[in-house]
N, C-alpha and C positions, 0 to 999 in steps of 0.2 A: 575411431568413432568421435573423438573430441574434435578432430579436424573437420569432420563432416558437420558436426553441430555448429562450429563456428562459421562454416560456409553458409549454412541455412540461416543463421542469425544475420549474417551480412546481407544476404539477398533480401531477407524480410525487412531490412532497414533502408533498402535502396529504393528511392522513388523512380518512377518510369523515365524521368528526364535525365537520370544519371546511370542508366544501365550499362553504357559503354565503359564505365569505370570498373566493372566487374571483370575478373579474370575470364578468359575465353571459355574454359570448361564450365565455370559456374553459369555463364550467360548462355551457353549453347545446350548444356545438358541439365543442370540443376534447375534453372529458371523455368523451363517448360514443365518439368515434373511438378514443381511446387505450384505453378499456376493451375495445372490440372487438379492437384490435390485441393487447392482452394475452392475450385468449382464444386468438387464433391462435398467439401465442408459446408459451402453455402446451401447446397441441396439438403444435407442432413439437418442443418439449422432450421430450414423452413419446414421440413417434415416434422421434426421434433416439436416445433412451436405449434403446428396444427394438431398434433396428437394431444398436447396439453390443452389447447384451446377448445377442442371438442370433447374433452373428457375421456379420451381413450388411454391416457396416462394419468394416474392419480396424482392429486395435489393435496398436501396436508396443511392443516391449520393448527397452530399451537394455541394454547389457552391464554397466552399473554401476547401483547403487541410485538410485532417483528419489524425491526429496522434493517433493511438490506443496505450494505455498503459494497458496491461493485465497481467494475471498470469496463471500459469499452476496448482498451488495448491491453496487452500484457506489459508489466514491468514499469515501476517508477511513478505510479499514480497517486501515492500517498494513502492508499487504502487502509493499511494497518495503523498509521498515526490517527486517521479519522475515526477508526473503530475505537481506539483508546480515548479519543477526545469525547465522543458521544457516551462512552461508558462512564466517564468522569461526570458528565452532566447528569446522568441518571443516578449515580452514587450520591451526588450533591442533593438531589431531590428526594432521596430516601426511597428510590426505586431500584433495588438490586438488579444489575444486568447479568445476563448470561451471554457470553460471546461464544458463538458457534463457528469454529473454523475447521476447514477440511484437514489442514495440517499436511505439510510435505514431509518427505523422509527425513529431512534435516531438523524439522520442528523449530526453526529459527523464530518465526513470527509468534507462535504460541509461547515460546520460552520468554521472548522479550515482553509480551503482554503480561505474562505472569510476574515477571520481575517488576515491571512498572506499576502494576495494579495490586501488588502484594499489600496486605493490610487493609484493603477496601472490601466492600461487600460484593465486588464483582467475581463471578465464576467463569471458568473457561472450559468449554467442552470441545474435544478434538476428535474427529472421525469423519470419514467420507459420508456416512449415513447420518446427517446432522438431525434428522427427525428422530432417529432412534437414540442418538446421544442426548438430545433434549428430553425425551421421555424418561431416560434413565435418571437424569439429574432432577427432574420434577418429582419422580418417585422417591428419591432420596431426600430431597430438601423442600419439596412443595413449591407452590407458586401462588402469587397474590391474586385475589379475586376482587380487584378494585371496581367500585362503581365509577361511572363516567365522571361524576362531580369530584370524587376523591383524586382521580388521575389529574383532573384539571387543577385542583388545589395544590397538589404536590409539585407539578411542573411550573405553576405560576408563582408559587411561594415556597421555594426550596428552603429559605432560611427559617420559615415557620416550622417546617417538619424536620429540618436538619438531615443528617445522613442516617438516621435511625431507620431500620427496616423491620418488617414483620417476621421476626425470628429467622432471618436469613432467607426467606422465600423469594424466589425469582419473580421480578416484576415486569421485565422486558427482555426480549432476546435481540441480540445484534448479530446478524448473519454476515460473517466476513466472506468476501468474495461471492456475494449473493446474486449478482445480476443475471448469471446464467443458471442459477440453481432454481429452476422452475418448478421443482417438485414440492417446494414449500411456499405457501402463500405469504406474501409480505404486506405490511400496512404502509410502510414508508420506504420509498426507493431512492437512494442516494447514489449518484454515479460520479465517479472520479475520473478526471482527464489529466493527462500529463501535458502541461502547458508548453513544454519544449517540443513534443511531438504528439499533439492531441489525436491525430487520426493515423498515426504511423505513416505508411506510404500509401494509404487509401486502399490497401488490399487486405482481404481476409487471411488469417493464418491457414497454411504456413507460408504463403507467398508474401504476406505482410504480417502486421501485428494486430490487426483488428479482430476481436473475438465475435463481433456482430457488426452488421452494417450500421451506418450513421443513424438511420431511422429508428433504431432501437432506443435512442434517447427520448423518444416520445413516451416511454414508460416511466421516465424519471420524474420524481417529485422535486428533487433538488439536484442541480448539476454543479460540480465543484472543479475548478481549474487549479491544479496543484503546480508548484514551482513557479508561481506567478511572479516572484521576485526576480527570476532569471530570464523573464520574457519582457520585451519592449511594450510600452503602452500601446503602440500601433498594432502589434501582433495580438495583444489581449483583446483589443476591439474587434479584430477580424475573427478570433475564435468565438467571442460572444455573439457576433452577428451570425455566424454559421450555426451555432446552437439554436438561435431564434429562427432560423429557416425551418427547423424541425418543429418547434413549438414556440411561438412568439411570447407565450406566457411563462416560459421557464424562468425560475429564479436561479441566478448564477452567482456563486461565491468564488473567492480567490484565496488560495492558501499558500503557505511556505513552511519549510523547515528552517528555523533560524538557529545556527550554531550557538550553543550556550557555554559549553566547557568540554574538557577532555577528562578521561580517567585512565589510569594505568591498567593494562591488561592483568598485571600481577596483583593489583590492589583495586577491586571494584569500588571500594569506599573512598578512594582518593578523588580529589577534585582539583583539576589544573586549569588555569585561565587559558583563554584562546591564544594569548600572545606568547605562549610557550613555544610556538612553532615559528615565531618571527625570526627572520634571518637564518632559518634552517632549511635544508633540502628535505622535502617530504615525499614519500612514496605512498600513494593511495592504493591500498589493496582491498579489493571487494569482490563479492560473489552475489551481486544483487541484480535486479531486473534492469535498472537504468543507471549505470555508474557515472554517466556524464554529469548529472546533477550533483552527486557527491564530490566529484573532482572540482567542479566549479565552485562549490560552497567552500571547500578547503582553500582554493586559490584566492577567494575573496578575503580570507583572514589575513593574508599577507606574508606567506613564507617566501624564502629566497627563490625557490623553484618547486614545482609540483610534477612529479612523474607518476605513472599509473601502471598498475598490474591488475587486469580484469580477469576474473574467472566466470564461468557460467552461473546463471541464477541458481541459488541454493546449493552451490557446489561446496562440499565439505573439504576443508584444507587438509591435505595429507602431508606426510614427511617429505616427500619429494617437492611439494609446493613450498614448504618451509625453506628447503635448500635453494629453490629458485628465487624466493624473496631475499634470502641472505646474499645471494650472488648479485642481484640487482642493486641492493643497498651498498654492497662493497664497491661496485663500479661507480655509483653515484658519489660515494665518499672520496674515491681516488680522483674522480674527475673534477670535483669542486673543492676538495681539501677542506671540508667543513663538516659539522655535525649533521647526521642523517637520521631521520626517524620514519618509522612506518605508521600509518594511520588507517584504521579500519572503522566500519560502521558498527552500530549496536547490534544489528542483525548478524553480522559476521562474528561478533563476539559471542552472542548467545548461541550461535550454531557451533562454534569451534573453540569455546573458552578453554578447555583442557589443553589442547595442543598449543594454543597461543600462549597460555601461561607457562608452558614448558620452554619457551624461548628465553634463554638466559643472557645471550650476548648482544642483543639488539633492543633498542627502545621501540615498544609497540603501544600506541595510544588509541583509545576509542573516542570517536567524536560523538558527543551527545547534542541533540537538537530539540528545540521546543516547537511543537506544531501550532501554527498561528493562522487565524482567519484574518486576512488583510482588509482594511477598511477602504475598499475600492468601489467606485460607482455607487456609493451609498449603502453597500452591503457589508456590514462588519459582523463581529462576534455576537453582539446583542440581537441583531436582526436574525442571525442564524438560529440562535436559541429560541427566539420567538416563533420562527417558521417551524422548527422541529416540534415545538410544543403544540402549535395549531394543527399540524398534520396528525400528530398522535391522537389528539382529542377528537378530531373530526372523523378519523378512519377507524377508531376502535372504541366501541361502546357509545358512539354518538347517537 
């Protein structure tokens, strides 16, 4: 089953011009099946969209503003860091946010958000039925009934109000992975794109990684190109131009995850500088949607060599995986006759902290990064905050 999954992922990442690189069986058997499945998926998307559009499927409105953060393709779009970034903006303004996330079996994203936002007014609700999850939290904690002018003042003058809230009542909902969650009405739609592969291979899943056709960007209020620091200026201009073919008025921002420090798996409170991996051989171990960006980020820090061991997205590390990691590290140590260290992402740590902490004979570090809006083409963090404020004020209670 794991081999089949890897084969599907490989086909989904292969553009039409490179199909000859696929093994014969993948090209002759798997490719036609996935192409047919993508056609069925396109039909189901169109049907579902019409059912919602004509009111045949119900859509629910929450009593607070809803900010949706979604993506056009699977994996590596910076969706979770953006959710946290927006939550902190709301906390600073004294508007307690409720993050609504579907939650995968591993629960890595929710756990990471809980760890990062601990001690703030942010709340996190996990569950497939996010309308029901929100209703439950509103019933327990209440929600703020702001007038339009008060929302405006809090967003415009966060320092005036501080982070104080109205007895912990929820003031705004942030819908994680909300672009295809059509059953909930949203007030602000933010769509994240992976700058390294913004359109995947231009095919819908499962033949490609597109969750909707490119035209779905027309629903976005803000489009964000993530991993912009790993993309050439010329390619960024091409991406921006293609976005504007859908809607010439789209505001486009560019973001990155900037490595800040490491901490030891065995000691979450430790802080190690990035140069701790200089002149060392590093094995990047991850189970995330787009590991290429993680590997590139580690490589730019300056280790002697970077090797990688990729698992499927949200894969939970098992004992046999640990043995595989140890075996790879041993081979690297013998080959280069130098210190070797394994590096994982924060998501991997939050998913598998217990089993990773149980490794006693190898060094395992967790790479921490800060989410940043890059000041490109006149669009920086201040402009983003202003745009978000304007959208909330105009679309809710205006």
